[in-house]
DRENPA-282361 format. One record per residue: chain; x, y, z of N, C-alpha, C in turn. Coordinates in pm, 1 decimal. Layout:
BEGIN
  cadena       n_u       n_v       n_w      ca_u      ca_v      ca_w       c_u       c_v       c_w
       A         X         Y         Z         X         Y         Z         X         Y         Z
...
This chain:
BEGIN
  cadena       n_u       n_v       n_w      ca_u      ca_v      ca_w       c_u       c_v       c_w
       A      83.6    -119.1       0.0       0.0       0.0       0.0      87.7     125.1       0.0
       A      51.3     219.9     -80.3     125.6     345.8     -76.7      29.8     460.0     -47.8
       A      89.0     567.4      -0.5      10.6     687.1      29.4      53.2     797.8     -64.2
       A     -43.8     868.5    -116.4     -13.4     985.5    -198.4     -73.1    1107.1    -130.4
       A       4.8    1213.7    -126.8     -38.6    1337.0     -61.2     -99.3    1430.9    -165.8
       A    -211.4    1490.8    -128.9    -273.3    1589.8    -215.9    -297.0    1715.2    -133.8
       A    -218.2    1818.6    -160.2    -233.0    1943.2     -85.8    -314.8    2040.1    -169.1
       A    -435.2    2068.0    -122.0    -521.1    2161.3    -194.9    -556.7    2280.0    -106.0
       A    -464.9    2313.7     -16.2    -485.2    2429.1      70.8    -494.3    2555.9     -13.6
       A    -588.5    2641.6      19.6    -604.4    2766.3     -54.5    -696.4    2754.3    -174.4
       A    -737.1    2631.9    -207.4    -828.9    2613.3    -319.9    -972.3    2625.7    -272.3
       A   -1052.6    2695.9    -350.0   -1193.6    2708.6    -314.8   -1271.2    2590.0    -371.5
       A   -1382.7    2559.3    -307.2   -1467.7    2451.0    -356.2   -1524.8    2489.6    -492.8
       A   -1544.6    2394.3    -581.2   -1533.2    2249.5    -558.8   -1397.8    2191.0    -597.5
       A   -1294.5    2275.5    -611.8   -1167.0    2225.9    -664.6   -1098.5    2118.6    -579.8
       A   -1101.8    2125.6    -445.1   -1040.7    2016.2    -368.1   -1101.4    1880.0    -402.9
       A   -1233.3    1877.4    -421.2   -1300.8    1751.9    -455.1   -1265.6    1706.5    -596.4
       A   -1262.1    1800.3    -689.6   -1226.0    1767.0    -828.0   -1084.7    1710.1    -833.5
       A    -991.8    1775.5    -762.4    -852.7    1728.0    -757.5    -845.1    1588.7    -695.0
       A    -922.4    1567.6    -588.3    -922.1    1437.8    -520.3    -972.5    1327.7    -612.2
       A   -1078.7    1356.7    -685.0   -1134.8    1257.2    -777.9   -1033.1    1219.3    -884.5
       A    -960.9    1318.7    -935.8    -860.0    1291.9   -1039.1    -743.1    1213.3    -980.2
       A    -699.5    1253.3    -860.3    -582.3    1190.4    -799.0    -608.6    1044.3    -765.1
       A    -729.8    1013.5    -718.1    -756.7     875.6    -675.2    -766.1     782.2    -795.0
       A    -798.7     837.1    -910.7    -804.2     755.8   -1032.9    -669.1     690.9   -1062.1
       A    -562.2     759.9   -1025.5    -427.1     712.5   -1057.4    -373.4     613.5    -954.4
       A    -447.7     592.9    -846.2    -402.1     501.7    -741.8    -452.5     359.7    -766.7
       A    -382.8     264.4    -707.5    -428.0     125.9    -712.0    -523.3     100.2    -596.4
       A    -603.2      -2.6    -609.5    -695.6     -39.3    -502.5    -618.1     -62.9    -373.3
       A    -665.9      -5.3    -264.0    -597.7     -21.5    -135.0    -501.4      90.3    -102.3
       A    -461.5     166.6    -204.2    -373.2     281.1    -179.3    -453.2     393.8    -114.4
       A    -381.3     482.8     -47.0    -447.5     591.2      23.8    -410.4     727.5     -33.4
       A    -508.7     814.1     -33.5    -489.2     952.0     -74.8    -508.9    1039.7      48.1
       A    -403.5    1114.4      83.9    -409.8    1203.6     200.0    -434.3    1345.0     148.8
       A    -550.0    1399.0     182.2    -590.5    1529.4     128.8    -586.9    1633.9     239.4
       A    -505.7    1736.9     220.8    -501.2    1850.1     314.2    -576.7    1965.3     249.3
       A    -678.9    2015.6     318.3    -762.7    2118.7     256.8    -810.3    2219.7     359.6
       A    -856.5    2335.3     310.0    -907.2    2437.8     401.3   -1036.3    2500.8     349.0
       A   -1105.8    2427.4     264.8   -1234.9    2473.5     214.8   -1343.4    2407.2     299.1
       A   -1421.5    2488.8     369.3   -1519.7    2435.3     463.9   -1618.6    2338.5     399.5
       A   -1664.4    2370.2     279.1   -1761.8    2283.5     212.8   -1706.4    2143.0     189.8
       A   -1576.9    2133.4     169.9   -1515.2    2003.3     143.3   -1520.2    1911.6     265.1
       A   -1540.2    1968.6     384.4   -1549.7    1884.0     503.9   -1669.5    1790.2     493.8
       A   -1770.5    1830.7     417.3   -1884.2    1742.6     392.0   -1873.8    1675.9     255.8
       A   -1828.7    1751.8     157.6   -1827.4    1702.1      19.6   -1732.1    1584.9      -0.4
       A   -1613.2    1591.8      59.3   -1513.8    1485.4      37.6   -1557.3    1353.4     103.1
       A   -1596.9    1354.7     233.3   -1644.7    1227.5     291.9   -1766.9    1171.1     218.9
       A   -1856.5    1257.8     173.7   -1976.7    1211.0     103.0   -1938.3    1145.5     -28.8
       A   -1846.6    1209.0    -102.5   -1799.5    1150.8    -228.4   -1732.3    1015.9    -203.3
       A   -1648.9    1008.8     -99.9   -1579.2     883.4     -68.8   -1679.9     771.8     -42.3
       A   -1780.9     801.7      38.3   -1882.8     702.0      72.3   -1959.6     657.9     -51.5
       A   -1998.7     754.4    -133.4   -2075.8     722.8    -254.2   -1993.7     641.4    -353.3
       A   -1863.8     668.1    -358.2   -1776.1     597.9    -452.9   -1731.2     462.5    -397.7
       A   -1759.4     437.5    -269.6   -1722.1     309.1    -210.5   -1582.6     306.8    -150.0
       A   -1519.3     423.7    -139.9   -1387.4     431.3     -77.5   -1403.5     438.4      75.0
       A   -1294.6     413.3     146.2   -1299.2     414.8     291.9   -1220.3     534.0     346.5
       A   -1280.9     607.5     438.7   -1209.1     715.6     506.6   -1137.0     654.0     626.2
       A   -1002.9     655.6     624.5    -926.0     591.4     731.3    -876.0     691.4     835.2
       A    -877.0     819.5     799.8    -837.3     923.0     896.1    -903.3    1053.3     855.9
       A    -946.5    1128.0     957.2   -1010.6    1256.4     929.0    -991.0    1342.2    1052.4
       A    -913.5    1447.8    1040.4    -893.0    1532.7    1157.5    -877.9    1678.6    1119.7
       A    -913.0    1762.0    1213.5    -897.9    1905.5    1194.8    -757.5    1943.9    1238.7
       A    -685.4    2013.9    1152.3    -547.6    2052.5    1182.5    -546.2    2180.0    1266.5
       A    -624.7    2279.3    1223.6    -638.4    2402.3    1302.2    -776.4    2460.7    1275.8
       A    -795.5    2587.6    1306.8    -927.8    2648.5    1293.3    -989.2    2632.5    1154.8
       A    -905.2    2634.1    1054.0    -960.5    2638.9     918.5    -899.4    2538.1     822.2
       A    -835.8    2435.1     873.1    -784.2    2334.7     779.9    -798.3    2194.0     837.0
       A    -811.0    2099.7     744.2    -837.4    1961.6     779.9    -749.5    1869.3     695.9
       A    -738.3    1745.5     743.8    -672.9    1642.2     664.3    -764.5    1520.5     664.2
       A    -778.0    1459.2     549.0    -860.5    1338.7     538.2    -783.4    1237.6     454.9
       A    -788.1    1112.6     497.4    -722.4    1005.3     422.8    -830.5     913.6     367.0
       A    -827.5     895.8     235.3    -926.9     813.6     168.0    -854.8     693.1     106.3
       A    -898.9     575.0     143.4    -840.0     451.6      87.6    -924.3     408.2     -31.5
       A    -856.7     390.5    -145.3    -928.0     353.6    -266.7    -984.6     213.5    -255.6
       A   -1107.8     197.0    -302.2   -1173.3      66.0    -293.1   -1107.3     -35.6    -383.9
């Protein structure tokens, strides 16, 4: 299993989600995508997309007042 980092800090929605969708396409099943973001809408949009796509969220935490990190494992 490998982890790929996706830093989309400073990007407004829906770009963090669009970037995440593109990045996960390039991963193999079981690999993880670590997404660092600071767009509030993505706190709901990214987990919802992961669930709908069948991926697993293995880590999700708030880094500070306005940024988060989420790890999505590709199905």
